[in-house]
C-alpha positions as CSV (number, residue, x, y, z in Angstrom):
1,X,92.7,86.4,86.9
2,X,96.1,87.7,86.5
3,X,97.6,85.2,89.0
4,X,95.7,82.3,87.5
5,X,97.7,83.2,84.1
6,X,100.7,83.6,85.7
7,X,100.9,80.2,87.3
8,X,99.8,78.7,83.9
9,X,102.2,80.1,81.5
10,X,104.9,79.3,84.5
11,X,103.5,75.6,84.3
12,X,103.0,75.5,80.6
13,X,106.9,76.8,80.0
14,X,107.8,74.0,82.6
15,X,106.4,71.2,80.7
16,X,108.0,72.3,77.5
17,X,111.1,72.5,79.2
18,X,110.7,68.8,80.5
19,X,109.4,67.4,76.8
20,X,112.4,69.7,75.4
21,X,114.9,68.7,77.9
22,X,113.6,64.8,77.9
23,X,114.0,64.6,73.9
24,X,117.4,66.1,73.8
25,X,118.9,64.6,76.8
26,X,120.7,61.5,75.2
27,X,122.3,63.7,72.1
28,X,123.7,66.2,74.9
29,X,125.1,63.3,76.8
30,X,126.4,61.7,74.0
31,X,128.2,65.2,72.7
32,X,129.7,66.0,75.8
33,X,130.8,62.3,76.6
34,X,132.5,62.6,73.4
35,X,133.9,66.3,73.7
36,X,134.8,66.2,77.7
37,X,135.9,63.6,80.2
38,X,133.1,61.3,81.5
39,X,133.4,62.6,84.8
40,X,132.9,66.3,83.8
41,X,130.4,65.4,80.8
42,X,128.0,64.2,83.9
43,X,128.2,67.7,85.1
44,X,127.8,69.8,81.9
45,X,124.9,67.6,81.2
46,X,123.1,68.7,84.3
47,X,124.0,72.3,83.6
48,X,122.5,72.1,79.9
49,X,119.4,70.3,81.3
50,X,119.3,73.9,84.0
51,X,119.9,76.2,81.1
52,X,117.0,74.8,79.2
53,X,115.0,75.0,82.3
54,X,116.1,78.7,82.7
55,X,115.8,79.5,79.5
56,X,112.7,77.8,78.5
57,X,110.7,79.7,81.3
58,X,112.2,83.1,80.8
59,X,111.3,82.9,77.5
60,X,107.7,81.7,77.8
61,X,106.7,83.9,80.8
62,X,107.2,87.3,79.5
63,X,106.7,89.5,82.7
64,X,106.7,92.8,80.6
65,X,103.7,91.2,78.5
66,X,101.9,90.1,81.6
67,X,102.4,93.5,83.6
68,X,99.9,95.4,80.9
69,X,97.3,93.4,83.0
70,X,98.3,95.3,86.1
71,X,98.8,98.6,84.9
72,X,95.5,101.0,85.9
73,X,93.8,102.3,83.3
74,X,94.9,105.3,81.8
75,X,93.6,108.0,79.2
76,X,95.1,106.4,76.3
77,X,95.4,102.6,77.7
78,X,93.0,100.0,78.9
79,X,94.2,96.9,80.3
80,X,93.1,94.1,78.1
81,X,90.5,91.8,79.5
82,X,91.2,88.1,80.0
83,X,88.9,86.5,77.7
84,X,88.5,82.7,76.4
85,X,90.5,84.0,72.9
86,X,93.1,85.9,75.0
87,X,93.7,82.6,77.2
88,X,94.4,80.9,73.9
89,X,96.8,83.5,72.4
90,X,98.9,83.3,75.9
91,X,99.0,80.1,76.3
92,X,100.3,79.9,72.5
93,X,102.4,82.7,72.9
94,X,104.0,80.7,75.8
95,X,104.8,77.6,74.2
96,X,106.4,79.3,71.2
97,X,108.5,81.7,72.9
98,X,109.5,78.4,75.3
99,X,110.6,76.7,72.2
100,X,112.4,79.9,70.6
101,X,114.3,80.3,73.4
102,X,115.2,76.7,74.1
103,X,116.1,76.6,70.3
104,X,118.6,79.4,70.3
105,X,120.3,78.1,73.4
106,X,121.0,74.6,71.5
107,X,121.7,75.9,68.3
108,X,124.6,77.8,70.4
109,X,125.4,74.5,72.3
110,X,125.3,72.2,69.3
111,X,127.8,74.8,67.0
112,X,130.4,75.1,69.9
113,X,130.1,71.4,70.2
114,X,130.9,71.0,66.5
115,X,133.7,73.1,66.9
116,X,134.8,71.5,69.8
117,X,134.2,67.9,68.4
118,X,136.6,69.0,65.1
119,X,139.5,70.0,67.3
120,X,139.2,66.9,69.3
121,X,139.5,65.1,66.3
122,X,142.2,67.1,64.7
123,X,144.5,66.2,68.0
124,X,143.1,62.8,67.6
125,X,144.7,62.1,64.5
126,X,148.1,64.2,65.2
127,X,148.6,61.9,68.5
128,X,151.4,59.4,68.5
129,X,149.0,56.5,69.7
130,X,146.9,56.8,66.7
131,X,149.9,57.0,64.3
132,X,151.3,53.6,65.6
133,X,147.9,51.7,65.4
134,X,147.5,53.2,61.5
135,X,151.0,51.6,60.9
136,X,150.3,48.3,62.4
137,X,147.0,47.8,60.3
């Protein structure tokens, strides 16, 4: 039963990562193409997709929580039974923790992307080409 729970949480986390990765693919690509060169933007977008999967799966599949099912019964501890209610709770926890981990990753990415965007815009406005095009109009 433990192995089934492990596979189920891994699968659910991977599905959550796939959905989030698909939803944020265009915004991430657009931001990276604006901030860095196009040839590098593709590689960074692939890395972000990889990071979404790593962070989402590691956040959703809580190994320490799953280890409680493997501990032998002791004086003060009885391993939890894998009842239907427990399965529902584990599935819910997996989805929420995967989303929470990915949300933190994307928040950090978008904060740094915003800072980089502001820097890029500042350099664009100070460039001589930008000043010449403003004078021509």
